[in-house]
KOLMAR-759834 format. One record per atom (N, C-alpha, C): z, y, x. Coordinates in steps of 0.1 Angstrom, whole numbers, padded with zeros to 4 digits, always signed. Each point is the difference from the previous one (the first is absolute). Layout:
// residues N
ZYX/...
This chain:
// residues 57
-0661+0730+0181/-0013+0003-0009/-0010-0012+0001/-0003-0003-0011/-0011-0010+0001/-0013+0001+0004/-0008-0004+0007/-0010+0003+0004/-0012+0005-0011/-0010+0011+0004/-0005+0007-0009/-0012-0010-0009/-0004-0010+0006/-0009-0010-0005/+0010-0007-0014/+0010-0002+0002/+0010-0007-0009/+0001+0008-0012/+0003+0016+0000/+0003+0008-0008/-0015+0001-0009/-0012+0004+0010/-0013+0000-0009/-0003-0009-0009/+0005-0015+0001/-0002-0010-0008/+0006+0003-0015/+0013+0008-0001/+0005+0002-0010/+0000+0014-0007/-0006+0009+0009/+0000+0011-0005/-0008+0009+0006/-0003+0011-0006/-0010+0013+0005/+0006+0007+0012/-0004-0001+0011/+0005+0007+0010/-0007+0016+0002/+0008+0009-0002/-0009+0012-0001/+0007+0011+0012/+0008-0003+0005/+0003+0005+0015/+0010-0009+0007/-0006-0002+0014/+0011-0011+0009/+0002+0007+0011/+0013+0001+0005/+0002+0005+0014/+0008-0010+0010/-0006-0005+0010/+0008-0003+0010/+0007+0006+0009/+0011+0001+0006/+0008+0005+0009/+0005-0008+0013/+0002+0006+0009/+0003-0008+0013/+0014+0000+0003/+0008+0012-0007/+0013+0001-0001/+0006+0002-0013/+0014+0002-0001/+0004+0003-0012/+0009-0010-0008/-0003-0015+0002/+0006-0008-0006/+0005+0000-0014/+0012-0004-0004/+0003+0000-0013/+0005+0013-0004/+0005+0011+0009/+0003+0009-0005/-0008+0015+0005/-0013-0005-0002/-0008+0016+0007/+0003+0015-0003/+0009+0000-0012/+0004+0014-0002/+0009+0006+0007/+0012-0007+0009/+0005+0000+0009/-0006+0001+0013/-0009-0008+0004/-0005-0003+0013/-0014+0009+0002/-0006-0001-0010/-0013+0009+0004/-0003+0010-0015/+0008+0007-0002/-0001+0007-0013/-0012+0010+0000/-0003+0007+0012/-0013+0007-0002/-0013-0010-0002/-0002-0009+0009/-0011-0009-0004/-0001-0007-0015/+0012-0002-0003/+0001-0006-0016/-0002+0011-0009/+0003+0013+0001/-0005+0010-0006/-0015+0003-0001/-0006+0000+0011/-0015+0002+0004/-0007-0013-0010/+0007-0011+0001/-0008-0011-0005/+0002+0002-0016/+0010+0002-0004/+0005-0002-0016/-0007+0014-0009/-0002+0010+0008/-0005+0015-0007/-0012-0005-0005/-0010-0005+0003/-0012-0001-0005/+0000-0007-0013/+0008-0011+0000/+0003-0006-0012/+0004+0009-0012/+0008+0005+0003/+0008+0010-0013/-0008+0012-0001/-0012+0004+0010/-0006+0010-0005/-0012-0004-0008/-0006-0013+0000/-0008-0007-0008/+0004-0001-0012/+0015-0004+0000/+0005-0001-0015/+0005+0014-0006/+0003+0013+0005/+0000+0008-0005/-0014+0007-0004/-0011-0004+0004/-0012+0004-0004/-0003-0007-0013/+0004-0012+0001/-0003-0006-0014/+0011+0004-0011/+0012+0004+0000/+0005+0003-0008/-0003+0016-0005/-0007+0009+0006/-0002+0011-0003/-0004+0000-0014/-0011-0007-0004/-0007-0001-0009/+0009-0007-0015/+0012-0001+0001/+0008-0007-0008/+0007+0014-0009/+0001+0001-0012/+0008+0010-0006/+0016+0000+0005/+0004+0015+0000/+0012+0000+0005/+0010+0003-0014/+0012-0004+0001/+0010+0000-0009/+0003+0017-0002/+0001+0007-0009/+0007+0013+0002/+0013+0001-0008/+0008+0004+0006/+0017+0004-0007/-0001+0008-0008/
């Protein structure tokens, strides 16, 4: 992963997490920590999407 300072030069960083373990396959090595780290991101996304109209079949 590139250093945060490099990413901030070309993009807006909204959420950044550093992990001591997990490496290339965190979903296999540290699944609980990965879930705890990603859940807030998706919770924010769901809040934003609530205001959008839904399609009705």
